[in-house]
VEXDREN-2710 file (C-alpha; in Angstrom, 1 decimal):
% VEXDREN-2710
k/r/px/py/pz
1/LEU/-45.3/-63.9/9.4
2/LYS/-46.5/-60.9/11.8
3/SER/-46.9/-58.3/8.8
4/LEU/-48.8/-61.1/6.9
5/ARG/-51.3/-61.5/10.0
6/GLU/-51.6/-57.3/9.6
7/GLU/-52.4/-57.5/5.9
8/LEU/-54.1/-60.8/5.5
9/PRO/-56.4/-61.4/8.7
10/TRP/-57.6/-64.9/7.3
11/LEU/-53.9/-66.4/7.4
12/ARG/-52.8/-67.6/10.6
13/GLY/-48.5/-68.3/10.4
14/VAL/-46.4/-69.5/12.9
15/HIS/-42.4/-70.1/12.6
16/LEU/-42.0/-73.6/15.0
17/ASP/-38.1/-73.9/16.3
18/LEU/-37.7/-77.2/16.7
19/SER/-34.9/-78.7/18.6
20/VAL/-33.2/-82.0/16.5
21/GLY/-35.0/-85.2/17.9
22/GLU/-36.7/-87.8/17.2
23/ALA/-39.4/-87.9/14.1
24/GLY/-42.3/-88.8/16.1
25/GLU/-41.8/-85.9/18.8
26/GLN/-41.0/-83.7/16.7
27/ALA/-44.6/-84.7/14.7
28/ARG/-46.4/-84.4/18.1
29/ALA/-44.9/-80.7/18.6
30/VAL/-46.2/-79.4/15.2
31/LEU/-49.6/-81.1/15.7
32/ALA/-49.7/-79.6/19.2
33/GLU/-49.2/-76.3/17.6
34/ALA/-51.2/-76.8/14.6
35/SER/-54.5/-77.9/17.0
36/GLY/-54.9/-74.5/18.8
37/PHE/-55.8/-71.2/17.7
38/PRO/-52.2/-69.3/16.6
39/VAL/-51.9/-66.5/18.6
40/ASP/-47.8/-66.6/18.8
41/ALA/-45.9/-65.9/15.6
42/GLU/-43.1/-67.2/16.9
43/VAL/-42.8/-70.7/18.8
44/ALA/-39.4/-72.9/20.3
45/ARG/-40.3/-76.3/21.9
46/ARG/-37.5/-77.6/23.7
47/GLY/-38.5/-81.4/24.7
48/ASP/-41.6/-80.7/26.9
49/ARG/-41.1/-76.8/26.9
50/ARG/-42.7/-74.4/24.9
51/TYR/-41.1/-71.0/24.4
52/VAL/-42.4/-67.8/22.7
53/ARG/-41.3/-64.0/22.5
54/ARG/-42.2/-61.4/24.9
55/LEU/-41.2/-57.9/26.0
56/ALA/-39.2/-57.5/29.0
57/PRO/-38.5/-53.5/31.0
58/LEU/-35.2/-53.0/31.8
59/PRO/-33.8/-54.6/34.8
60/ASP/-33.1/-52.2/37.7
61/PRO/-29.9/-51.5/37.6
62/PRO/-29.6/-52.5/34.4
63/PRO/-26.1/-54.0/33.4
64/ARG/-23.7/-51.7/32.0
65/ALA/-21.5/-51.9/29.0
66/ALA/-17.7/-50.8/29.4
67/PRO/-17.3/-47.7/27.7
68/ALA/-15.3/-47.5/24.3
69/PRO/-11.9/-46.7/24.1
70/SER/-11.8/-43.2/22.6
71/ASP/-8.2/-43.9/20.9
72/GLY/-9.6/-45.4/17.6
73/PHE/-12.3/-44.2/14.7
74/HIS/-16.2/-44.8/14.1
75/LEU/-18.0/-46.1/10.8
76/LEU/-21.3/-44.9/10.2
77/SER/-23.2/-46.0/7.0
78/GLY/-25.7/-43.6/5.9
79/GLY/-24.7/-40.5/8.0
80/LEU/-25.6/-38.1/5.8
81/GLY/-29.2/-39.3/5.8
82/GLY/-31.7/-37.2/8.4
83/VAL/-31.4/-39.6/11.1
84/GLY/-27.3/-40.5/10.2
85/GLY/-26.9/-36.9/10.1
86/GLU/-28.1/-36.1/13.9
87/VAL/-26.2/-38.8/15.0
88/ALA/-23.0/-38.3/13.7
89/ALA/-23.5/-34.4/14.8
90/HIS/-24.2/-35.8/18.5
91/LEU/-21.3/-38.0/18.1
92/LEU/-18.8/-35.3/17.1
93/THR/-19.7/-33.4/20.6
94/GLU/-17.5/-35.6/22.4
95/PRO/-13.9/-34.6/22.2
96/GLY/-11.4/-36.3/20.1
97/THR/-14.3/-38.0/18.1
98/ARG/-13.0/-39.0/14.5
99/LEU/-15.9/-40.0/12.1
100/LEU/-16.3/-42.3/8.9
101/LEU/-19.0/-41.5/6.9
102/ILE/-19.7/-43.9/3.9
103/GLY/-22.5/-43.8/1.8
104/ARG/-23.2/-45.0/-1.9
105/THR/-23.8/-41.6/-3.8
106/ALA/-20.0/-39.5/-4.1
107/LEU/-20.2/-36.0/-3.4
108/PRO/-19.5/-33.9/-6.2
109/PRO/-15.8/-32.2/-6.2
110/GLU/-15.6/-29.8/-3.3
111/ASP/-15.0/-26.8/-6.0
112/THR/-18.8/-27.1/-7.2
113/TRP/-20.7/-27.0/-4.0
114/GLU/-21.4/-23.3/-4.1
115/ARG/-23.3/-24.0/-7.6
116/HIS/-25.1/-27.3/-6.0
117/LEU/-26.1/-25.3/-3.2
118/ALA/-27.6/-22.6/-5.6
119/ASP/-29.2/-24.8/-7.7
120/ALA/-30.7/-26.3/-5.2
121/GLY/-29.9/-29.6/-6.5
122/PRO/-30.4/-33.3/-5.5
123/ALA/-26.9/-33.1/-3.9
124/SER/-27.6/-29.6/-2.2
125/ALA/-29.0/-31.5/1.3
126/ARG/-25.8/-34.3/1.7
127/ILE/-23.4/-31.1/1.0
128/GLU/-24.8/-28.9/3.4
129/ALA/-25.1/-32.0/6.2
130/PHE/-21.7/-32.9/5.4
131/ARG/-20.9/-29.2/5.7
132/ARG/-22.0/-29.1/8.8
133/LEU/-20.6/-32.2/10.5
134/ARG/-17.3/-30.6/9.4
135/ARG/-18.1/-27.6/11.5
136/LEU/-18.0/-29.9/14.2
137/GLY/-15.3/-32.0/14.1
138/GLU/-13.1/-34.5/12.2
139/VAL/-15.0/-36.2/10.0
140/ARG/-14.3/-38.2/6.3
141/TYR/-17.0/-39.1/3.8
142/GLU/-16.3/-42.0/1.4
143/ALA/-18.6/-43.1/-1.8
144/ALA/-19.1/-46.8/-0.9
145/ASP/-21.6/-49.4/-1.7
146/VAL/-22.1/-50.8/2.4
147/THR/-23.1/-54.2/0.4
148/ASP/-19.5/-54.6/-0.9
149/ALA/-16.9/-55.6/1.7
150/ALA/-14.2/-55.0/-0.5
151/GLN/-15.3/-51.3/-1.1
152/VAL/-16.3/-50.9/2.4
153/ARG/-12.8/-52.5/3.9
154/ALA/-10.6/-50.1/1.3
155/ALA/-12.6/-46.9/2.8
156/VAL/-11.6/-47.8/6.1
157/ARG/-8.1/-48.2/5.2
158/ARG/-8.0/-45.3/3.7
159/ALA/-9.4/-43.5/6.7
160/ALA/-6.6/-45.5/9.4
161/ASP/-3.7/-44.5/7.0
162/ALA/-4.8/-40.8/7.1
163/TRP/-5.3/-41.0/10.8
164/GLU/-3.2/-43.6/11.8
165/ILE/-5.6/-45.2/14.3
166/PRO/-7.8/-48.2/14.1
167/LEU/-11.7/-49.0/13.4
168/VAL/-13.2/-49.0/17.0
169/SER/-16.9/-48.8/16.8
170/VAL/-19.6/-49.4/13.9
171/LEU/-22.8/-47.7/13.4
172/HIS/-24.9/-49.1/10.8
173/LEU/-27.7/-47.2/9.9
174/ALA/-28.1/-47.3/6.1
175/GLY/-31.5/-49.0/4.8
176/ALA/-34.7/-48.3/2.7
177/PHE/-38.2/-47.7/3.6
178/ASP/-41.1/-48.7/1.0
179/GLU/-44.9/-48.8/2.0
180/ARG/-46.0/-52.0/-0.3
181/PRO/-48.5/-54.8/0.2
182/VAL/-46.6/-58.0/0.6
183/ARG/-48.7/-59.9/-2.0
184/GLU/-47.5/-56.9/-4.8
185/LEU/-43.5/-58.0/-3.8
186/THR/-41.9/-59.4/-6.3
187/ARG/-38.1/-61.6/-5.6
188/GLU/-36.5/-58.4/-7.1
189/GLU/-37.8/-55.6/-5.0
190/TRP/-37.7/-58.3/-1.7
191/ARG/-33.8/-58.4/-2.4
192/GLU/-33.8/-54.6/-2.9
193/ALA/-35.6/-54.0/0.2
194/LEU/-33.0/-55.9/2.4
195/ALA/-30.0/-55.1/0.8
196/ALA/-28.8/-52.2/2.0
197/LYS/-29.8/-53.1/5.8
198/VAL/-29.0/-57.0/5.5
199/ASP/-25.9/-57.2/3.3
200/GLY/-24.9/-54.2/4.8
201/ALA/-25.0/-55.1/8.2
202/TRP/-23.1/-58.6/7.2
203/SER/-20.7/-57.0/5.2
204/LEU/-19.5/-54.6/8.2
205/HIS/-20.2/-57.6/10.3
206/GLU/-17.0/-59.3/8.0
207/VAL/-15.3/-55.9/8.1
208/ALA/-15.2/-55.6/11.6
209/ALA/-13.3/-59.1/11.8
210/ASP/-10.1/-57.2/11.2
211/HIS/-10.1/-54.3/13.8
212/PRO/-9.9/-53.9/16.9
213/VAL/-13.8/-52.9/17.2
214/THR/-15.5/-52.8/20.8
215/SER/-18.5/-51.5/19.8
216/PHE/-21.0/-52.6/17.0
217/VAL/-24.3/-51.1/16.7
218/THR/-27.0/-51.2/14.1
219/PHE/-30.3/-48.9/14.2
220/SER/-33.5/-51.6/13.9
221/SER/-37.0/-50.7/14.1
222/VAL/-39.9/-52.0/16.7
223/ASN/-41.5/-53.5/12.7
224/GLY/-39.1/-56.0/13.4
225/PHE/-40.8/-57.2/16.7
226/PHE/-44.6/-56.4/16.0
227/GLY/-44.6/-56.5/12.0
228/GLY/-46.4/-53.8/9.6
229/ALA/-49.1/-53.9/7.6
230/MET/-47.5/-52.5/3.5
231/ASN/-44.4/-53.3/5.6
232/ALA/-43.1/-56.9/5.1
233/ALA/-40.0/-56.4/3.7
234/TYR/-38.8/-53.6/5.7
235/SER/-39.9/-55.8/9.0
236/ALA/-37.8/-58.7/7.9
237/ALA/-34.6/-56.5/7.5
238/ASN/-35.3/-55.0/10.7
239/ALA/-35.6/-58.5/12.1
240/ALA/-32.2/-59.6/10.7
241/LEU/-30.3/-57.2/12.3
242/ASP/-32.0/-58.0/15.8
243/ASP/-30.5/-61.3/14.8
244/LEU/-27.4/-60.3/14.3
245/ALA/-26.5/-59.0/17.1
246/ALA/-27.7/-61.8/18.9
247/ARG/-25.2/-63.8/17.4
248/ARG/-22.6/-61.4/17.6
249/ARG/-23.1/-61.9/21.3
250/ARG/-23.1/-65.5/20.8
251/GLU/-19.4/-65.5/19.3
252/GLY/-18.2/-63.3/21.9
253/LEU/-18.2/-60.1/19.7
254/PRO/-19.8/-56.9/20.6
255/GLY/-23.0/-56.5/19.1
256/GLN/-26.4/-54.4/20.1
257/SER/-29.5/-53.7/17.9
258/LEU/-31.6/-50.4/18.9
259/ALA/-35.1/-51.3/17.5
260/TRP/-36.8/-47.9/17.3
261/SER/-40.5/-46.7/17.1
262/MET/-40.3/-43.2/14.9
263/TRP/-37.7/-40.0/14.8
264/ARG/-40.1/-36.6/14.3
265/GLU/-39.5/-35.5/10.5
266/ARG/-36.3/-37.5/10.3
267/GLY/-34.6/-40.0/7.9
268/MET/-37.7/-42.6/6.4
269/SER/-40.6/-40.6/8.7
270/LEU/-40.1/-37.2/6.7
271/GLY/-43.4/-36.2/5.7
272/TYR/-44.9/-38.9/7.0
273/GLN/-49.1/-38.3/7.7
274/LEU/-50.1/-41.0/10.3
275/THR/-48.2/-39.9/13.3
276/SER/-51.3/-39.6/15.2
277/LEU/-52.3/-43.4/14.6
278/THR/-48.5/-44.6/15.0
279/GLU/-48.4/-43.2/18.9
280/ALA/-52.1/-44.7/19.4
281/ARG/-50.8/-48.0/18.3
282/GLY/-48.0/-47.4/20.8
283/TYR/-44.9/-46.4/18.9
284/ARG/-44.3/-42.7/19.9
285/VAL/-42.4/-40.4/17.6
286/LEU/-40.0/-39.0/19.4
287/ASP/-37.7/-35.7/18.4
288/ALA/-34.0/-35.4/17.9
289/GLN/-33.1/-34.7/21.6
290/ALA/-35.2/-37.2/23.1
291/ALA/-33.9/-39.8/20.9
292/LEU/-30.3/-39.1/21.2
293/ARG/-30.6/-39.0/25.3
294/SER/-32.1/-42.6/25.0
295/PHE/-29.4/-43.3/22.3
296/ASP/-26.6/-42.0/25.1
297/LEU/-29.0/-44.4/27.6
298/ALA/-28.6/-47.4/25.0
299/ARG/-25.0/-47.2/24.4
300/THR/-24.0/-47.7/28.6
301/LEU/-26.5/-50.9/28.3
302/ASP/-25.1/-54.6/28.1
303/LEU/-27.9/-55.9/26.0
304/PRO/-28.4/-56.7/22.6
305/HIS/-31.9/-56.1/21.4
306/LEU/-33.8/-52.9/23.1
307/LEU/-37.1/-51.4/22.2
308/VAL/-36.7/-47.4/22.1
309/GLY/-40.0/-45.4/21.9
310/ALA/-42.3/-48.3/22.9
311/ASP/-45.2/-47.2/25.1
312/ARG/-45.8/-50.1/27.8
313/THR/-48.8/-48.5/28.6
314/ALA/-50.6/-48.9/24.9
315/PRO/-52.8/-52.1/24.7
316/TRP/-50.8/-53.3/21.3
317/VAL/-47.5/-53.2/23.0
318/ARG/-48.6/-54.2/26.5
319/SER/-50.1/-57.3/24.9
320/HIS/-46.6/-58.5/24.1
321/VAL/-44.4/-57.6/27.3
322/LEU/-43.8/-60.2/29.8
323/ALA/-46.8/-60.9/32.5
324/PRO/-47.2/-63.1/35.5
325/VAL/-48.9/-66.4/34.8
326/ARG/-52.4/-65.9/35.3
327/GLN/-55.3/-68.4/36.1
328/VAL/-57.1/-69.9/33.3
329/ARG/-60.8/-69.0/32.9
330/ARG/-62.5/-71.7/30.7
331/THR/-66.0/-70.9/29.1
332/ALA/-68.5/-73.3/30.1
333/ALA/-71.4/-71.7/28.6
334/ARG/-72.9/-69.2/26.1
335/VAL/-76.4/-68.1/26.4
336/ALA/-78.1/-65.5/24.9
337/LEU/-80.6/-63.4/27.1
338/ASP/-83.7/-61.5/26.2
339/GLU/-84.0/-57.8/27.1
340/GLY/-85.3/-57.3/30.8
341/THR/-83.4/-60.9/31.9
342/ASP/-82.5/-60.3/35.7
343/LEU/-78.8/-60.6/35.5
344/GLY/-78.9/-60.4/39.6
345/ALA/-80.5/-63.9/39.6
346/LEU/-78.3/-65.5/36.6
347/TYR/-75.4/-64.1/38.8
348/GLY/-76.8/-66.1/41.9
349/ALA/-77.3/-69.2/40.4
350/ALA/-73.6/-69.1/38.7
351/ALA/-72.4/-68.4/42.5
352/ARG/-74.3/-71.5/43.5
353/ALA/-73.1/-73.7/40.8
354/ALA/-69.7/-73.0/41.2
355/GLY/-69.6/-73.9/44.9
356/PRO/-67.8/-72.5/47.8
357/ASP/-64.6/-73.3/46.7
358/GLY/-65.3/-72.7/43.1
359/THR/-64.5/-69.2/41.0
360/PHE/-66.3/-68.1/37.7
361/VAL/-66.4/-65.0/35.7
362/LEU/-69.7/-63.2/34.0
363/ARG/-68.9/-61.9/30.6
364/SER/-70.7/-60.1/28.4
365/ALA/-70.8/-60.0/24.7
366/GLY/-73.3/-58.3/22.9
367/ALA/-75.4/-57.4/26.1
368/ALA/-78.4/-55.8/25.0
369/ASN/-78.0/-52.1/24.9
370/ARG/-79.4/-49.8/27.9
371/GLY/-80.2/-46.7/26.7
372/ALA/-81.3/-45.3/29.8
373/GLU/-77.4/-45.2/31.1
374/THR/-76.7/-43.0/28.2
375/GLY/-79.9/-41.5/27.4
376/GLY/-80.9/-41.6/24.0
377/GLY/-81.2/-45.5/23.7
378/GLU/-83.3/-45.4/20.4
379/GLU/-80.1/-43.2/18.6
380/LEU/-77.7/-44.6/19.7
381/ARG/-79.2/-48.4/18.8
382/ARG/-79.3/-47.0/15.5
383/LEU/-76.2/-45.5/15.2
384/GLU/-74.7/-49.0/16.5
385/THR/-76.7/-50.1/13.8
386/GLU/-75.1/-48.2/11.3
387/LEU/-71.6/-48.5/12.5
388/ALA/-71.9/-52.3/12.7
389/THR/-73.2/-52.2/8.6
390/VAL/-70.0/-50.3/8.1
391/TRP/-67.6/-52.7/9.8
392/CYS/-69.2/-55.8/8.1
393/THR/-68.6/-54.4/5.1
394/VAL/-64.7/-53.3/5.8
395/LEU/-63.9/-56.6/7.4
396/GLY/-66.1/-59.2/5.2
397/ARG/-68.2/-60.3/7.9
398/ASP/-71.9/-61.3/8.1
399/ARG/-72.2/-59.6/11.7
400/VAL/-70.4/-57.6/14.3
401/GLY/-71.2/-57.8/17.7
402/ARG/-71.2/-54.3/19.5
403/ASP/-68.6/-55.4/22.1
404/GLU/-66.2/-57.2/19.6
405/ASN/-63.0/-55.6/18.9
406/PHE/-62.3/-54.6/15.6
407/PHE/-58.8/-55.8/15.7
408/ASP/-60.1/-59.2/17.2
409/LEU/-62.0/-59.2/14.2
410/GLY/-59.6/-59.3/11.9
411/GLY/-58.7/-55.3/11.6
412/ASN/-55.5/-54.0/10.7
413/SER/-53.9/-50.6/10.4
414/LEU/-55.3/-50.8/6.2
415/LEU/-58.9/-51.7/7.0
416/LEU/-58.6/-49.3/9.8
417/VAL/-58.1/-46.5/7.4
418/ALA/-60.4/-48.1/5.2
419/ALA/-63.2/-48.2/8.3
420/GLN/-62.6/-44.3/8.9
421/THR/-63.7/-43.2/5.5
422/ALA/-66.5/-45.8/5.2
423/VAL/-67.8/-44.4/8.6
424/ASN/-67.5/-40.4/7.9
425/LYS/-69.3/-41.1/4.2
426/ALA/-72.1/-43.1/5.7
427/LEU/-72.6/-40.6/8.8
428/GLY/-71.4/-37.2/7.3
429/CYS/-68.9/-36.7/10.2
430/GLU/-65.4/-36.2/10.5
431/LEU/-63.6/-38.5/13.0
432/GLY/-59.9/-39.4/13.0
433/VAL/-58.5/-42.3/12.7
434/VAL/-57.0/-42.5/16.1
435/ASP/-60.8/-41.7/17.0
436/LEU/-61.4/-45.6/15.5
437/PHE/-58.4/-46.7/17.0
438/THR/-58.9/-45.8/20.9
439/HIS/-62.7/-46.8/20.7
440/PRO/-62.8/-50.2/19.2
441/THR/-66.0/-51.6/19.4
442/VAL/-69.1/-50.5/17.9
443/ARG/-70.8/-49.3/21.5
444/ALA/-67.4/-47.4/22.5
445/LEU/-67.4/-45.7/18.7
446/ALA/-70.9/-45.0/19.3
447/ARG/-71.4/-43.6/22.5
448/HIS/-68.2/-41.3/21.5
449/LEU/-70.6/-40.2/18.2
450/SER/-73.2/-39.6/20.4
451/ALA/-71.4/-37.3/23.3
452/GLN/-70.6/-35.0/20.5
453/GLY/-74.5/-33.7/21.0
454/THR/-76.8/-34.2/23.6
455/ALA/-79.6/-37.0/23.6
456/ALA/-82.9/-36.9/21.6
457/PRO/-86.0/-36.7/24.0
458/ALA/-88.3/-39.3/23.6
459/ALA/-90.6/-38.7/20.3
460/PRO/-94.2/-37.0/20.9
461/ASP/-97.3/-38.9/19.8
462/ALA/-97.5/-38.5/16.0
463/ALA/-101.2/-37.7/15.9
464/SER/-101.1/-34.8/19.1
465/GLY/-98.0/-33.2/17.5
466/PRO/-95.6/-31.2/19.4
467/ALA/-96.9/-28.8/22.4
468/PRO/-97.1/-25.1/22.1
469/ASP/-94.3/-23.5/23.2
470/ALA/-92.0/-26.8/23.7
471/PRO/-88.7/-26.3/23.1
472/ALA/-86.9/-27.9/19.9
473/PRO/-85.8/-31.1/20.5
474/ALA/-82.1/-31.0/21.4
475/HIS/-79.6/-32.9/18.6
476/SER/-79.1/-36.9/18.5
477/GLY/-75.3/-37.9/18.4
478/LEU/-75.6/-38.4/14.4
479/GLU/-77.4/-35.7/13.6
480/ARG/-74.6/-33.6/16.1
481/ALA/-71.9/-34.6/14.2
482/LYS/-73.2/-34.6/10.7
483/GLN/-73.8/-30.5/11.4
484/GLN/-70.0/-30.5/13.1
485/ALA/-69.0/-31.7/9.9
486/GLU/-71.0/-29.4/8.1
487/ARG/-70.0/-26.2/10.0
488/GLN/-66.4/-27.9/9.2
489/ARG/-66.5/-27.5/5.9
490/ALA/-67.7/-24.5/5.4
491/ALA/-65.5/-23.2/7.8
492/ARG/-62.6/-24.0/5.5
493/SER/-64.9/-22.9/2.5
494/ALA/-65.0/-19.5/3.8
495/ARG/-61.6/-19.3/4.7
496/ARG/-60.1/-19.9/1.5
497/SER/-62.5/-17.6/0.1
498/ALA/-61.1/-15.1/2.1
499/GLN/-57.5/-16.0/1.0
500/GLN/-58.6/-15.9/-2.3
501/ARG/-59.9/-12.2/-2.4
502/LYS/-56.7/-11.7/-0.1
503/ASP/-54.4/-12.7/-2.7
504/ARG/-56.3/-10.7/-5.4
505/ARG/-55.7/-7.7/-3.2
506/HIS/-52.3/-8.3/-3.9
507/GLY/-51.8/-9.4/-7.1
END
């Protein structure tokens, strides 16, 4: 549902969890949710109480988990992938660690490894990763489909017989990532997207029941909590991992789901081009060392679900964090003011109407632009008009207020990229996605553009013409942005020409 909200701005859905009760009571609960604007995607009602999901910071001090015994081996799914390889290598730095890695694809016979490495074929990366791990400690690799419990049981049995120790720890990292609009996903594609993470986790859950497992950790994603455009199936799969950890805890079994933001250039993020947008949204891109330190800390905490790499200072993340209840303010009136209205008089009138014990708030919602604050008011208004036109086109709206937030109007990460392209085309500038994300209103973005140059002075009288020897007028923010874009294009062209000449000299 959260991913649908990102992709389909016109759609608002709620998952409502009701306790068993009388039909009339349940109907009233459904009507209560349906009658209001669905801000929360997940709601649980228990009697007269309404519960929603919120994030909370780690308690101080955090609850500590008992250390896992070392007289057994670890099972790690997806252990030859980018993230899995880093985690496996990190675990092998602990003395006495034994690792069983399982993956769907078998390694070629060892006597052919040199040939595969020389050919740099599809198997070369897995061979090199496994060689690296074998140099660090005791590790086995078994070809097994993690979604097939029988295959996993057989692999575990062979490892237990070889090492003569039991399975004591499970780490599930296997998964698949494919960005695609939810409307294009077929039933079969949904099954494929969920298989490795969801079916694989359940398979490991069943296998773990046969062994003295004291640690069961799954790697999920912040998308499981927040959702994400183009990531509906991936988000659903990760949410299922989070729920499995909670279920195991309810059954008195070990269970922990680590919901990661992003590992820099590892695993599914390898070659990902929008890391700046990811961080602007509040999901930190972690280098391997920072991620492994977080992993070590998480393993010591007795908590079933942890978000790793979420930036609490980012507005998007902060809006989901548990906060103290504050007084609700109700809008009593909405008025349109003429330019030049005495706001001081309006404030005084509101104070008198509220009385000595009342409270009130005056909030601007698209007030008239005051050019004197920034200089170049005429140019700023023209820039705002052009930006508002672009936003109306991208968002499919008739009008957009200067101070209305792009995301409050139905914007999402997909539309943000579309808006970036449209703004750059309309204004001839080269704004990045992060510029639009950090300046999410027409007014803020116009000022950001205008700040790239100096304000234009008032235009001289057309009949008299410019004063003799007067300095040339400074460029407006819009003109400055266009000129900057032209210079950047010229610089790139010059660099390409220089490189071509260099290549010809050395050809």
